[in-house]
NUTITI-457189 format. One record per atom (N, C-alpha, C): residue number from 0; residue in three letters; atom name; x, y, z. Coordinates in steps of 0.2 Angstrom, whole numbers, plus 5000, padded with zeros to 4 digits. Layout:
// residues N
<drengu k="NUM" r="Ala" a="CA" px="X" py="Y" pz="Z"/>
...
//
This chain:
// residues 114
<drengu k="0" r="Unk" a="N" px="5051" py="5051" pz="4962"/>
<drengu k="0" r="Unk" a="CA" px="5046" py="5050" pz="4957"/>
<drengu k="0" r="Unk" a="C" px="5041" py="5056" pz="4956"/>
<drengu k="1" r="Unk" a="N" px="5041" py="5059" pz="4951"/>
<drengu k="1" r="Unk" a="CA" px="5037" py="5065" pz="4950"/>
<drengu k="1" r="Unk" a="C" px="5030" py="5063" pz="4950"/>
<drengu k="2" r="Unk" a="N" px="5026" py="5068" pz="4952"/>
<drengu k="2" r="Unk" a="CA" px="5019" py="5067" pz="4952"/>
<drengu k="2" r="Unk" a="C" px="5016" py="5063" pz="4958"/>
<drengu k="3" r="Unk" a="N" px="5020" py="5061" pz="4962"/>
<drengu k="3" r="Unk" a="CA" px="5018" py="5058" pz="4968"/>
<drengu k="3" r="Unk" a="C" px="5014" py="5063" pz="4973"/>
<drengu k="4" r="Unk" a="N" px="5009" py="5060" pz="4976"/>
<drengu k="4" r="Unk" a="CA" px="5005" py="5064" pz="4981"/>
<drengu k="4" r="Unk" a="C" px="5009" py="5066" pz="4987"/>
<drengu k="5" r="Unk" a="N" px="5008" py="5071" pz="4990"/>
<drengu k="5" r="Unk" a="CA" px="5012" py="5073" pz="4996"/>
<drengu k="5" r="Unk" a="C" px="5010" py="5067" pz="5001"/>
<drengu k="6" r="Unk" a="N" px="5016" py="5065" pz="5005"/>
<drengu k="6" r="Unk" a="CA" px="5015" py="5059" pz="5010"/>
<drengu k="6" r="Unk" a="C" px="5016" py="5053" pz="5007"/>
<drengu k="7" r="Unk" a="N" px="5016" py="5052" pz="5000"/>
<drengu k="7" r="Unk" a="CA" px="5017" py="5046" pz="4996"/>
<drengu k="7" r="Unk" a="C" px="5024" py="5046" pz="4994"/>
<drengu k="8" r="Unk" a="N" px="5028" py="5041" pz="4996"/>
<drengu k="8" r="Unk" a="CA" px="5035" py="5040" pz="4993"/>
<drengu k="8" r="Unk" a="C" px="5037" py="5033" pz="4992"/>
<drengu k="9" r="Unk" a="N" px="5042" py="5032" pz="4989"/>
<drengu k="9" r="Unk" a="CA" px="5045" py="5026" pz="4987"/>
<drengu k="9" r="Unk" a="C" px="5046" py="5021" pz="4992"/>
<drengu k="10" r="Unk" a="N" px="5047" py="5024" pz="4998"/>
<drengu k="10" r="Unk" a="CA" px="5049" py="5020" pz="5004"/>
<drengu k="10" r="Unk" a="C" px="5043" py="5015" pz="5006"/>
<drengu k="11" r="Unk" a="N" px="5037" py="5018" pz="5005"/>
<drengu k="11" r="Unk" a="CA" px="5031" py="5014" pz="5007"/>
<drengu k="11" r="Unk" a="C" px="5030" py="5008" pz="5001"/>
<drengu k="12" r="Unk" a="N" px="5031" py="5010" pz="4995"/>
<drengu k="12" r="Unk" a="CA" px="5031" py="5005" pz="4990"/>
<drengu k="12" r="Unk" a="C" px="5036" py="5000" pz="4990"/>
<drengu k="13" r="Unk" a="N" px="5042" py="5002" pz="4992"/>
<drengu k="13" r="Unk" a="CA" px="5048" py="4997" pz="4992"/>
<drengu k="13" r="Unk" a="C" px="5047" py="4993" pz="4998"/>
<drengu k="14" r="Unk" a="N" px="5044" py="4995" pz="5004"/>
<drengu k="14" r="Unk" a="CA" px="5043" py="4991" pz="5010"/>
<drengu k="14" r="Unk" a="C" px="5038" py="4986" pz="5008"/>
<drengu k="15" r="Unk" a="N" px="5032" py="4988" pz="5004"/>
<drengu k="15" r="Unk" a="CA" px="5027" py="4983" pz="5003"/>
<drengu k="15" r="Unk" a="C" px="5029" py="4978" pz="4997"/>
<drengu k="16" r="Unk" a="N" px="5034" py="4979" pz="4994"/>
<drengu k="16" r="Unk" a="CA" px="5036" py="4975" pz="4988"/>
<drengu k="16" r="Unk" a="C" px="5038" py="4968" pz="4990"/>
<drengu k="17" r="Unk" a="N" px="5041" py="4967" pz="4996"/>
<drengu k="17" r="Unk" a="CA" px="5043" py="4961" pz="4998"/>
<drengu k="17" r="Unk" a="C" px="5037" py="4957" pz="5000"/>
<drengu k="18" r="Unk" a="N" px="5037" py="4951" pz="4998"/>
<drengu k="18" r="Unk" a="CA" px="5031" py="4946" pz="4999"/>
<drengu k="18" r="Unk" a="C" px="5029" py="4945" pz="5006"/>
<drengu k="19" r="Unk" a="N" px="5035" py="4944" pz="5010"/>
<drengu k="19" r="Unk" a="CA" px="5034" py="4943" pz="5018"/>
<drengu k="19" r="Unk" a="C" px="5031" py="4949" pz="5021"/>
<drengu k="20" r="Unk" a="N" px="5034" py="4955" pz="5019"/>
<drengu k="20" r="Unk" a="CA" px="5031" py="4961" pz="5022"/>
<drengu k="20" r="Unk" a="C" px="5024" py="4962" pz="5020"/>
<drengu k="21" r="Unk" a="N" px="5022" py="4961" pz="5014"/>
<drengu k="21" r="Unk" a="CA" px="5015" py="4962" pz="5012"/>
<drengu k="21" r="Unk" a="C" px="5011" py="4957" pz="5016"/>
<drengu k="22" r="Unk" a="N" px="5013" py="4951" pz="5017"/>
<drengu k="22" r="Unk" a="CA" px="5009" py="4946" pz="5021"/>
<drengu k="22" r="Unk" a="C" px="5008" py="4949" pz="5028"/>
<drengu k="23" r="Unk" a="N" px="5013" py="4952" pz="5031"/>
<drengu k="23" r="Unk" a="CA" px="5013" py="4954" pz="5038"/>
<drengu k="23" r="Unk" a="C" px="5008" py="4960" pz="5038"/>
<drengu k="24" r="Unk" a="N" px="5008" py="4964" pz="5033"/>
<drengu k="24" r="Unk" a="CA" px="5003" py="4970" pz="5033"/>
<drengu k="24" r="Unk" a="C" px="4996" py="4967" pz="5032"/>
<drengu k="25" r="Unk" a="N" px="4995" py="4962" pz="5028"/>
<drengu k="25" r="Unk" a="CA" px="4988" py="4959" pz="5027"/>
<drengu k="25" r="Unk" a="C" px="4986" py="4956" pz="5033"/>
<drengu k="26" r="Unk" a="N" px="4991" py="4953" pz="5037"/>
<drengu k="26" r="Unk" a="CA" px="4989" py="4950" pz="5043"/>
<drengu k="26" r="Unk" a="C" px="4987" py="4955" pz="5048"/>
<drengu k="27" r="Unk" a="N" px="4990" py="4961" pz="5048"/>
<drengu k="27" r="Unk" a="CA" px="4989" py="4966" pz="5053"/>
<drengu k="27" r="Unk" a="C" px="4983" py="4970" pz="5052"/>
<drengu k="28" r="Unk" a="N" px="4980" py="4969" pz="5046"/>
<drengu k="28" r="Unk" a="CA" px="4974" py="4972" pz="5044"/>
<drengu k="28" r="Unk" a="C" px="4968" py="4971" pz="5049"/>
<drengu k="29" r="Unk" a="N" px="4968" py="4964" pz="5051"/>
<drengu k="29" r="Unk" a="CA" px="4963" py="4962" pz="5056"/>
<drengu k="29" r="Unk" a="C" px="4964" py="4965" pz="5063"/>
<drengu k="30" r="Unk" a="N" px="4970" py="4968" pz="5065"/>
<drengu k="30" r="Unk" a="CA" px="4971" py="4970" pz="5071"/>
<drengu k="30" r="Unk" a="C" px="4979" py="4969" pz="5073"/>
<drengu k="31" r="Unk" a="N" px="4981" py="4972" pz="5079"/>
<drengu k="31" r="Unk" a="CA" px="4987" py="4972" pz="5081"/>
<drengu k="31" r="Unk" a="C" px="4989" py="4965" pz="5084"/>
<drengu k="32" r="Unk" a="N" px="4996" py="4963" pz="5083"/>
<drengu k="32" r="Unk" a="CA" px="4999" py="4957" pz="5085"/>
<drengu k="32" r="Unk" a="C" px="5006" py="4958" pz="5087"/>
<drengu k="33" r="Unk" a="N" px="5008" py="4953" pz="5091"/>
<drengu k="33" r="Unk" a="CA" px="5015" py="4953" pz="5093"/>
<drengu k="33" r="Unk" a="C" px="5019" py="4950" pz="5088"/>
<drengu k="34" r="Unk" a="N" px="5026" py="4951" pz="5089"/>
<drengu k="34" r="Unk" a="CA" px="5031" py="4948" pz="5084"/>
<drengu k="34" r="Unk" a="C" px="5030" py="4940" pz="5084"/>
<drengu k="35" r="Unk" a="N" px="5029" py="4937" pz="5090"/>
<drengu k="35" r="Unk" a="CA" px="5028" py="4930" pz="5090"/>
<drengu k="35" r="Unk" a="C" px="5022" py="4927" pz="5087"/>
<drengu k="36" r="Unk" a="N" px="5016" py="4931" pz="5087"/>
<drengu k="36" r="Unk" a="CA" px="5010" py="4929" pz="5084"/>
<drengu k="36" r="Unk" a="C" px="5011" py="4930" pz="5076"/>
<drengu k="37" r="Unk" a="N" px="5014" py="4935" pz="5074"/>
<drengu k="37" r="Unk" a="CA" px="5016" py="4936" pz="5067"/>
<drengu k="37" r="Unk" a="C" px="5020" py="4930" pz="5064"/>
<drengu k="38" r="Unk" a="N" px="5025" py="4929" pz="5068"/>
<drengu k="38" r="Unk" a="CA" px="5030" py="4924" pz="5066"/>
<drengu k="38" r="Unk" a="C" px="5026" py="4917" pz="5065"/>
<drengu k="39" r="Unk" a="N" px="5022" py="4915" pz="5070"/>
<drengu k="39" r="Unk" a="CA" px="5019" py="4909" pz="5070"/>
<drengu k="39" r="Unk" a="C" px="5014" py="4909" pz="5065"/>
<drengu k="40" r="Unk" a="N" px="5010" py="4914" pz="5064"/>
<drengu k="40" r="Unk" a="CA" px="5004" py="4913" pz="5059"/>
<drengu k="40" r="Unk" a="C" px="5007" py="4913" pz="5051"/>
<drengu k="41" r="Unk" a="N" px="5013" py="4916" pz="5050"/>
<drengu k="41" r="Unk" a="CA" px="5016" py="4916" pz="5044"/>
<drengu k="41" r="Unk" a="C" px="5021" py="4911" pz="5043"/>
<drengu k="42" r="Unk" a="N" px="5022" py="4907" pz="5048"/>
<drengu k="42" r="Unk" a="CA" px="5027" py="4902" pz="5048"/>
<drengu k="42" r="Unk" a="C" px="5034" py="4904" pz="5046"/>
<drengu k="43" r="Unk" a="N" px="5036" py="4910" pz="5050"/>
<drengu k="43" r="Unk" a="CA" px="5043" py="4913" pz="5049"/>
<drengu k="43" r="Unk" a="C" px="5047" py="4912" pz="5056"/>
<drengu k="44" r="Unk" a="N" px="5053" py="4912" pz="5055"/>
<drengu k="44" r="Unk" a="CA" px="5057" py="4912" pz="5062"/>
<drengu k="44" r="Unk" a="C" px="5056" py="4919" pz="5065"/>
<drengu k="45" r="Unk" a="N" px="5057" py="4919" pz="5071"/>
<drengu k="45" r="Unk" a="CA" px="5056" py="4926" pz="5074"/>
<drengu k="45" r="Unk" a="C" px="5061" py="4931" pz="5072"/>
<drengu k="46" r="Unk" a="N" px="5067" py="4929" pz="5072"/>
<drengu k="46" r="Unk" a="CA" px="5072" py="4934" pz="5069"/>
<drengu k="46" r="Unk" a="C" px="5070" py="4937" pz="5062"/>
<drengu k="47" r="Unk" a="N" px="5068" py="4932" pz="5058"/>
<drengu k="47" r="Unk" a="CA" px="5066" py="4934" pz="5051"/>
<drengu k="47" r="Unk" a="C" px="5060" py="4939" pz="5051"/>
<drengu k="48" r="Unk" a="N" px="5055" py="4937" pz="5055"/>
<drengu k="48" r="Unk" a="CA" px="5049" py="4942" pz="5056"/>
<drengu k="48" r="Unk" a="C" px="5051" py="4948" pz="5059"/>
<drengu k="49" r="Unk" a="N" px="5056" py="4949" pz="5064"/>
<drengu k="49" r="Unk" a="CA" px="5058" py="4955" pz="5067"/>
<drengu k="49" r="Unk" a="C" px="5061" py="4959" pz="5062"/>
<drengu k="50" r="Unk" a="N" px="5065" py="4956" pz="5058"/>
<drengu k="50" r="Unk" a="CA" px="5069" py="4960" pz="5052"/>
<drengu k="50" r="Unk" a="C" px="5064" py="4964" pz="5048"/>
<drengu k="51" r="Unk" a="N" px="5058" py="4960" pz="5046"/>
<drengu k="51" r="Unk" a="CA" px="5053" py="4963" pz="5041"/>
<drengu k="51" r="Unk" a="C" px="5049" py="4968" pz="5045"/>
<drengu k="52" r="Unk" a="N" px="5048" py="4967" pz="5051"/>
<drengu k="52" r="Unk" a="CA" px="5044" py="4972" pz="5055"/>
<drengu k="52" r="Unk" a="C" px="5048" py="4978" pz="5056"/>
<drengu k="53" r="Unk" a="N" px="5055" py="4978" pz="5057"/>
<drengu k="53" r="Unk" a="CA" px="5059" py="4984" pz="5057"/>
<drengu k="53" r="Unk" a="C" px="5058" py="4988" pz="5051"/>
<drengu k="54" r="Unk" a="N" px="5059" py="4985" pz="5045"/>
<drengu k="54" r="Unk" a="CA" px="5058" py="4988" pz="5039"/>
<drengu k="54" r="Unk" a="C" px="5051" py="4992" pz="5038"/>
<drengu k="55" r="Unk" a="N" px="5046" py="4988" pz="5040"/>
<drengu k="55" r="Unk" a="CA" px="5039" py="4991" pz="5040"/>
<drengu k="55" r="Unk" a="C" px="5039" py="4997" pz="5045"/>
<drengu k="56" r="Unk" a="N" px="5042" py="4996" pz="5051"/>
<drengu k="56" r="Unk" a="CA" px="5041" py="5002" pz="5056"/>
<drengu k="56" r="Unk" a="C" px="5045" py="5008" pz="5053"/>
<drengu k="57" r="Unk" a="N" px="5051" py="5006" pz="5051"/>
<drengu k="57" r="Unk" a="CA" px="5056" py="5012" pz="5049"/>
<drengu k="57" r="Unk" a="C" px="5053" py="5016" pz="5043"/>
<drengu k="58" r="Unk" a="N" px="5049" py="5012" pz="5039"/>
<drengu k="58" r="Unk" a="CA" px="5045" py="5015" pz="5033"/>
<drengu k="58" r="Unk" a="C" px="5039" py="5019" pz="5035"/>
<drengu k="59" r="Unk" a="N" px="5037" py="5019" pz="5041"/>
<drengu k="59" r="Unk" a="CA" px="5031" py="5022" pz="5044"/>
<drengu k="59" r="Unk" a="C" px="5025" py="5018" pz="5043"/>
<drengu k="60" r="Unk" a="N" px="5025" py="5012" pz="5041"/>
<drengu k="60" r="Unk" a="CA" px="5019" py="5008" pz="5039"/>
<drengu k="60" r="Unk" a="C" px="5016" py="5006" pz="5046"/>
<drengu k="61" r="Unk" a="N" px="5020" py="5004" pz="5050"/>
<drengu k="61" r="Unk" a="CA" px="5018" py="5001" pz="5057"/>
<drengu k="61" r="Unk" a="C" px="5020" py="5005" pz="5063"/>
<drengu k="62" r="Unk" a="N" px="5016" py="5005" pz="5068"/>
<drengu k="62" r="Unk" a="CA" px="5017" py="5008" pz="5074"/>
<drengu k="62" r="Unk" a="C" px="5019" py="5002" pz="5079"/>
<drengu k="63" r="Unk" a="N" px="5024" py="5003" pz="5084"/>
<drengu k="63" r="Unk" a="CA" px="5025" py="4998" pz="5088"/>
<drengu k="63" r="Unk" a="C" px="5024" py="5001" pz="5095"/>
<drengu k="64" r="Unk" a="N" px="5021" py="4997" pz="5099"/>
<drengu k="64" r="Unk" a="CA" px="5019" py="4999" pz="5106"/>
<drengu k="64" r="Unk" a="C" px="5022" py="4993" pz="5111"/>
<drengu k="65" r="Unk" a="N" px="5026" py="4996" pz="5116"/>
<drengu k="65" r="Unk" a="CA" px="5029" py="4991" pz="5121"/>
<drengu k="65" r="Unk" a="C" px="5024" py="4990" pz="5126"/>
<drengu k="66" r="Unk" a="N" px="5023" py="4984" pz="5128"/>
<drengu k="66" r="Unk" a="CA" px="5019" py="4982" pz="5134"/>
<drengu k="66" r="Unk" a="C" px="5022" py="4976" pz="5137"/>
<drengu k="67" r="Unk" a="N" px="5025" py="4978" pz="5143"/>
<drengu k="67" r="Unk" a="CA" px="5029" py="4974" pz="5147"/>
<drengu k="67" r="Unk" a="C" px="5035" py="4971" pz="5143"/>
<drengu k="68" r="Unk" a="N" px="5035" py="4965" pz="5142"/>
<drengu k="68" r="Unk" a="CA" px="5041" py="4962" pz="5138"/>
<drengu k="68" r="Unk" a="C" px="5039" py="4961" pz="5131"/>
<drengu k="69" r="Unk" a="N" px="5033" py="4963" pz="5129"/>
<drengu k="69" r="Unk" a="CA" px="5031" py="4962" pz="5122"/>
<drengu k="69" r="Unk" a="C" px="5030" py="4968" pz="5118"/>
<drengu k="70" r="Unk" a="N" px="5031" py="4967" pz="5112"/>
<drengu k="70" r="Unk" a="CA" px="5030" py="4973" pz="5107"/>
<drengu k="70" r="Unk" a="C" px="5024" py="4971" pz="5102"/>
<drengu k="71" r="Unk" a="N" px="5020" py="4976" pz="5103"/>
<drengu k="71" r="Unk" a="CA" px="5013" py="4975" pz="5099"/>
<drengu k="71" r="Unk" a="C" px="5014" py="4979" pz="5092"/>
<drengu k="72" r="Unk" a="N" px="5013" py="4976" pz="5087"/>
<drengu k="72" r="Unk" a="CA" px="5013" py="4980" pz="5080"/>
<drengu k="72" r="Unk" a="C" px="5006" py="4981" pz="5078"/>
<drengu k="73" r="Unk" a="N" px="5005" py="4987" pz="5075"/>
<drengu k="73" r="Unk" a="CA" px="4999" py="4989" pz="5072"/>
<drengu k="73" r="Unk" a="C" px="5000" py="4993" pz="5066"/>
<drengu k="74" r="Unk" a="N" px="4995" py="4993" pz="5061"/>
<drengu k="74" r="Unk" a="CA" px="4996" py="4997" pz="5055"/>
<drengu k="74" r="Unk" a="C" px="4994" py="5005" pz="5057"/>
<drengu k="75" r="Unk" a="N" px="4998" py="5009" pz="5053"/>
<drengu k="75" r="Unk" a="CA" px="4997" py="5016" pz="5054"/>
<drengu k="75" r="Unk" a="C" px="4992" py="5018" pz="5048"/>
<drengu k="76" r="Unk" a="N" px="4987" py="5022" pz="5048"/>
<drengu k="76" r="Unk" a="CA" px="4983" py="5023" pz="5042"/>
<drengu k="76" r="Unk" a="C" px="4986" py="5028" pz="5037"/>
<drengu k="77" r="Unk" a="N" px="4990" py="5032" pz="5039"/>
<drengu k="77" r="Unk" a="CA" px="4993" py="5038" pz="5035"/>
<drengu k="77" r="Unk" a="C" px="4996" py="5035" pz="5028"/>
<drengu k="78" r="Unk" a="N" px="5000" py="5030" pz="5028"/>
<drengu k="78" r="Unk" a="CA" px="5003" py="5028" pz="5022"/>
<drengu k="78" r="Unk" a="C" px="4998" py="5025" pz="5017"/>
<drengu k="79" r="Unk" a="N" px="4993" py="5022" pz="5020"/>
<drengu k="79" r="Unk" a="CA" px="4988" py="5019" pz="5016"/>
<drengu k="79" r="Unk" a="C" px="4983" py="5024" pz="5013"/>
<drengu k="80" r="Unk" a="N" px="4982" py="5029" pz="5017"/>
<drengu k="80" r="Unk" a="CA" px="4978" py="5035" pz="5014"/>
<drengu k="80" r="Unk" a="C" px="4982" py="5038" pz="5008"/>
<drengu k="81" r="Unk" a="N" px="4988" py="5039" pz="5009"/>
<drengu k="81" r="Unk" a="CA" px="4993" py="5041" pz="5003"/>
<drengu k="81" r="Unk" a="C" px="4993" py="5037" pz="4997"/>
<drengu k="82" r="Unk" a="N" px="4993" py="5030" pz="4998"/>
<drengu k="82" r="Unk" a="CA" px="4993" py="5025" pz="4993"/>
<drengu k="82" r="Unk" a="C" px="4986" py="5026" pz="4989"/>
<drengu k="83" r="Unk" a="N" px="4981" py="5026" pz="4993"/>
<drengu k="83" r="Unk" a="CA" px="4974" py="5027" pz="4990"/>
<drengu k="83" r="Unk" a="C" px="4973" py="5033" pz="4986"/>
<drengu k="84" r="Unk" a="N" px="4976" py="5039" pz="4988"/>
<drengu k="84" r="Unk" a="CA" px="4975" py="5045" pz="4985"/>
<drengu k="84" r="Unk" a="C" px="4979" py="5044" pz="4978"/>
<drengu k="85" r="Unk" a="N" px="4985" py="5041" pz="4979"/>
<drengu k="85" r="Unk" a="CA" px="4990" py="5040" pz="4973"/>
<drengu k="85" r="Unk" a="C" px="4986" py="5036" pz="4968"/>
<drengu k="86" r="Unk" a="N" px="4983" py="5030" pz="4970"/>
<drengu k="86" r="Unk" a="CA" px="4980" py="5026" pz="4965"/>
<drengu k="86" r="Unk" a="C" px="4974" py="5029" pz="4962"/>
<drengu k="87" r="Unk" a="N" px="4970" py="5033" pz="4966"/>
<drengu k="87" r="Unk" a="CA" px="4964" py="5037" pz="4963"/>
<drengu k="87" r="Unk" a="C" px="4966" py="5042" pz="4958"/>
<drengu k="88" r="Unk" a="N" px="4972" py="5045" pz="4958"/>
<drengu k="88" r="Unk" a="CA" px="4975" py="5049" pz="4953"/>
<drengu k="88" r="Unk" a="C" px="4975" py="5046" pz="4947"/>
<drengu k="89" r="Unk" a="N" px="4977" py="5039" pz="4946"/>
<drengu k="89" r="Unk" a="CA" px="4977" py="5036" pz="4940"/>
<drengu k="89" r="Unk" a="C" px="4970" py="5035" pz="4938"/>
<drengu k="90" r="Unk" a="N" px="4965" py="5034" pz="4942"/>
<drengu k="90" r="Unk" a="CA" px="4958" py="5033" pz="4940"/>
<drengu k="90" r="Unk" a="C" px="4956" py="5039" pz="4936"/>
<drengu k="91" r="Unk" a="N" px="4957" py="5045" pz="4939"/>
<drengu k="91" r="Unk" a="CA" px="4955" py="5051" pz="4935"/>
<drengu k="91" r="Unk" a="C" px="4958" py="5051" pz="4928"/>
<drengu k="92" r="Unk" a="N" px="4965" py="5050" pz="4928"/>
<drengu k="92" r="Unk" a="CA" px="4968" py="5050" pz="4921"/>
<drengu k="92" r="Unk" a="C" px="4965" py="5045" pz="4917"/>
<drengu k="93" r="Unk" a="N" px="4963" py="5039" pz="4919"/>
<drengu k="93" r="Unk" a="CA" px="4960" py="5034" pz="4915"/>
<drengu k="93" r="Unk" a="C" px="4953" py="5036" pz="4912"/>
<drengu k="94" r="Unk" a="N" px="4950" py="5039" pz="4917"/>
<drengu k="94" r="Unk" a="CA" px="4943" py="5041" pz="4915"/>
<drengu k="94" r="Unk" a="C" px="4943" py="5047" pz="4910"/>
<drengu k="95" r="Unk" a="N" px="4948" py="5051" pz="4911"/>
<drengu k="95" r="Unk" a="CA" px="4949" py="5057" pz="4906"/>
<drengu k="95" r="Unk" a="C" px="4951" py="5054" pz="4899"/>
<drengu k="96" r="Unk" a="N" px="4955" py="5049" pz="4899"/>
<drengu k="96" r="Unk" a="CA" px="4957" py="5045" pz="4893"/>
<drengu k="96" r="Unk" a="C" px="4951" py="5042" pz="4889"/>
<drengu k="97" r="Unk" a="N" px="4947" py="5039" pz="4893"/>
<drengu k="97" r="Unk" a="CA" px="4941" py="5035" pz="4891"/>
<drengu k="97" r="Unk" a="C" px="4936" py="5041" pz="4888"/>
<drengu k="98" r="Unk" a="N" px="4935" py="5046" pz="4891"/>
<drengu k="98" r="Unk" a="CA" px="4931" py="5052" pz="4889"/>
<drengu k="98" r="Unk" a="C" px="4933" py="5054" pz="4882"/>
<drengu k="99" r="Unk" a="N" px="4940" py="5055" pz="4882"/>
<drengu k="99" r="Unk" a="CA" px="4943" py="5058" pz="4875"/>
<drengu k="99" r="Unk" a="C" px="4942" py="5052" pz="4870"/>
<drengu k="100" r="Unk" a="N" px="4943" py="5046" pz="4871"/>
<drengu k="100" r="Unk" a="CA" px="4942" py="5041" pz="4866"/>
<drengu k="100" r="Unk" a="C" px="4934" py="5041" pz="4864"/>
<drengu k="101" r="Unk" a="N" px="4930" py="5041" pz="4869"/>
<drengu k="101" r="Unk" a="CA" px="4923" py="5042" pz="4867"/>
<drengu k="101" r="Unk" a="C" px="4921" py="5047" pz="4862"/>
<drengu k="102" r="Unk" a="N" px="4924" py="5053" pz="4864"/>
<drengu k="102" r="Unk" a="CA" px="4923" py="5059" pz="4860"/>
<drengu k="102" r="Unk" a="C" px="4926" py="5058" pz="4853"/>
<drengu k="103" r="Unk" a="N" px="4932" py="5055" pz="4852"/>
<drengu k="103" r="Unk" a="CA" px="4935" py="5054" pz="4846"/>
<drengu k="103" r="Unk" a="C" px="4931" py="5049" pz="4842"/>
<drengu k="104" r="Unk" a="N" px="4928" py="5044" pz="4845"/>
<drengu k="104" r="Unk" a="CA" px="4924" py="5039" pz="4841"/>
<drengu k="104" r="Unk" a="C" px="4918" py="5042" pz="4839"/>
<drengu k="105" r="Unk" a="N" px="4915" py="5047" pz="4843"/>
<drengu k="105" r="Unk" a="CA" px="4909" py="5050" pz="4840"/>
<drengu k="105" r="Unk" a="C" px="4910" py="5054" pz="4834"/>
<drengu k="106" r="Unk" a="N" px="4916" py="5058" pz="4834"/>
<drengu k="106" r="Unk" a="CA" px="4918" py="5062" pz="4829"/>
<drengu k="106" r="Unk" a="C" px="4919" py="5057" pz="4822"/>
<drengu k="107" r="Unk" a="N" px="4922" py="5052" pz="4823"/>
<drengu k="107" r="Unk" a="CA" px="4923" py="5047" pz="4818"/>
<drengu k="107" r="Unk" a="C" px="4917" py="5045" pz="4815"/>
<drengu k="108" r="Unk" a="N" px="4912" py="5043" pz="4819"/>
<drengu k="108" r="Unk" a="CA" px="4905" py="5041" pz="4817"/>
<drengu k="108" r="Unk" a="C" px="4902" py="5046" pz="4813"/>
<drengu k="109" r="Unk" a="N" px="4902" py="5053" pz="4816"/>
<drengu k="109" r="Unk" a="CA" px="4899" py="5058" pz="4812"/>
<drengu k="109" r="Unk" a="C" px="4902" py="5060" pz="4805"/>
<drengu k="110" r="Unk" a="N" px="4909" py="5059" pz="4805"/>
<drengu k="110" r="Unk" a="CA" px="4912" py="5059" pz="4798"/>
<drengu k="110" r="Unk" a="C" px="4910" py="5054" pz="4793"/>
<drengu k="111" r="Unk" a="N" px="4909" py="5048" pz="4796"/>
<drengu k="111" r="Unk" a="CA" px="4907" py="5042" pz="4791"/>
<drengu k="111" r="Unk" a="C" px="4900" py="5043" pz="4789"/>
<drengu k="112" r="Unk" a="N" px="4895" py="5047" pz="4792"/>
<drengu k="112" r="Unk" a="CA" px="4888" py="5047" pz="4790"/>
<drengu k="112" r="Unk" a="C" px="4888" py="5051" pz="4783"/>
<drengu k="113" r="Unk" a="N" px="4884" py="5048" pz="4779"/>
<drengu k="113" r="Unk" a="CA" px="4883" py="5051" pz="4772"/>
<drengu k="113" r="Unk" a="C" px="4879" py="5057" pz="4772"/>
//
């Protein structure tokens, strides 16, 4: 995808596009959880939750920490900073377009004045 910000790639968007994975990310926004806690809160079977967690981890969205026999999952900030910067780039484009529209409308008004 041309024009993507450095650090922002389709892997992040593809990982977040699946509804269960997006729900997992939203759940982890409040803090780290184990796979069992995630599965329980989202009413997923543990193997299903683990599959989604692997995709999110492989894409760099999650960090996994092993504690005894548990795996704790938490969000990594970097992919979200890249998403934020990417989204803000659209804001600048839209603001420029509105500025151009405003200028064009002023020109039209000036031409219509007798």
